[in-house]
C-alpha positions as CSV (number, residue, x, y, z in Angstrom):
1,X,11.3,9.1,-1.2
2,X,11.2,5.3,-1.6
3,X,8.0,5.2,-3.7
4,X,9.4,2.4,-5.8
5,X,9.9,0.2,-2.7
6,X,6.4,1.0,-1.4
7,X,4.6,0.2,-4.6
8,X,6.7,-2.9,-5.2
9,X,5.7,-4.2,-1.7
10,X,2.0,-3.6,-2.3
11,X,2.0,-5.1,-5.8
12,X,4.0,-8.1,-4.6
13,X,1.6,-8.7,-1.8
14,X,-1.3,-8.5,-4.2
15,X,0.3,-11.3,-6.2
16,X,1.4,-13.4,-3.3
17,X,-2.1,-13.3,-1.6
18,X,-4.1,-13.9,-4.8
19,X,-7.2,-16.0,-4.5
20,X,-6.6,-19.6,-5.7
21,X,-9.9,-19.8,-7.5
22,X,-9.7,-16.8,-9.8
23,X,-7.3,-14.9,-12.0
24,X,-5.6,-12.0,-10.1
25,X,-6.7,-8.5,-11.0
26,X,-4.6,-5.6,-9.6
27,X,-5.5,-2.0,-10.2
28,X,-3.3,1.0,-9.5
29,X,-4.8,4.5,-9.4
30,X,-3.3,7.8,-8.6
31,X,-4.9,11.1,-7.8
32,X,-3.6,14.6,-6.9
33,X,-5.5,17.1,-4.7
34,X,-4.3,20.6,-3.8
35,X,-2.2,19.2,-0.9
36,X,-1.6,15.5,-1.4
37,X,-1.1,12.6,-3.7
38,X,-3.2,9.5,-3.2
39,X,-2.1,6.2,-4.7
40,X,-4.3,3.1,-4.4
41,X,-3.4,-0.5,-5.1
42,X,-6.5,-2.8,-5.2
43,X,-6.7,-6.5,-5.8
44,X,-9.3,-9.3,-5.9
45,X,-7.2,-11.6,-3.6
46,X,-7.7,-13.4,-0.3
47,X,-8.6,-10.2,1.6
48,X,-8.0,-9.6,5.3
49,X,-10.5,-10.4,8.0
50,X,-12.0,-7.2,9.6
51,X,-10.9,-8.3,13.1
52,X,-7.3,-8.5,12.0
53,X,-6.9,-5.3,10.1
54,X,-6.1,-3.1,13.1
55,X,-2.7,-4.7,13.6
56,X,-1.9,-5.1,9.9
57,X,0.9,-2.6,9.9
58,X,2.6,-4.0,13.1
59,X,6.1,-5.5,12.8
60,X,6.1,-9.3,12.2
61,X,2.3,-9.4,11.6
62,X,1.2,-12.2,9.3
63,X,-2.3,-13.4,8.5
64,X,-1.8,-16.0,5.7
65,X,0.7,-18.6,6.9
66,X,0.6,-20.6,3.6
67,X,2.7,-17.9,1.9
68,X,6.3,-17.2,2.6
69,X,7.0,-13.9,4.3
70,X,8.6,-12.1,7.3
71,X,5.7,-9.8,8.3
72,X,7.8,-6.7,8.0
73,X,6.8,-5.5,4.5
74,X,3.7,-3.4,5.4
75,X,5.4,-2.2,8.6
76,X,8.3,-0.9,6.6
77,X,5.9,0.7,4.1
78,X,4.2,2.5,7.0
79,X,7.6,3.6,8.4
80,X,8.8,5.0,5.0
81,X,5.6,6.9,4.5
82,X,5.6,8.3,8.0
83,X,9.2,9.6,7.6
84,X,7.8,11.7,4.7
85,X,4.6,12.9,6.4
86,X,2.5,10.3,4.7
87,X,0.4,7.3,5.8
88,X,-1.4,4.2,4.5
89,X,-4.9,2.8,4.9
90,X,-6.5,-0.5,4.0
91,X,-10.1,-1.5,3.1
92,X,-10.7,-5.2,2.8
93,X,-13.3,-7.9,2.8
94,X,-12.1,-11.4,3.5
95,X,-12.3,-13.5,0.3
96,X,-13.0,-10.3,-1.8
97,X,-9.6,-8.6,-1.9
98,X,-8.0,-5.5,-0.5
99,X,-7.3,-1.9,-1.4
100,X,-4.2,-0.2,0.1
101,X,-4.2,3.6,-0.2
102,X,-1.0,5.6,0.2
103,X,-1.3,9.3,1.1
104,X,1.7,11.6,0.6
105,X,1.7,15.4,1.2
106,X,2.8,17.6,-1.7
107,X,5.8,19.7,-1.0
108,X,5.8,23.3,-2.1
109,X,8.2,24.1,-4.9
110,X,9.8,27.6,-4.5
111,X,8.5,30.1,-7.0
112,X,12.0,31.0,-8.2
113,X,12.8,27.4,-9.1
114,X,13.4,27.4,-12.9
115,X,14.0,23.8,-13.5
116,X,14.0,23.2,-17.3
117,X,14.5,19.5,-17.3
């Protein structure tokens, strides 16, 4: 799993797209249910207009041209998660920030696995 790359991308985006008139605040939360792990990265940055959120995970999609980027980061995050049975969602208000939530299924560990590490 490329969890490091996924989180690095989401945190880097939160920093890159910070609001110019306030100090950036980035929150990372994790939660486990009986069948999945949910990790959220929230910020108080520029946010994403509602009308543009649908194509957010498309390849080469960019919304804020004043910041350097290629438009492939969130696309790759989605592809990496999908290859492991996971997915990503976004909740955002323009000017208020964004919350990206990663969902990953838990894999069953065989009962005879005596891993003493």
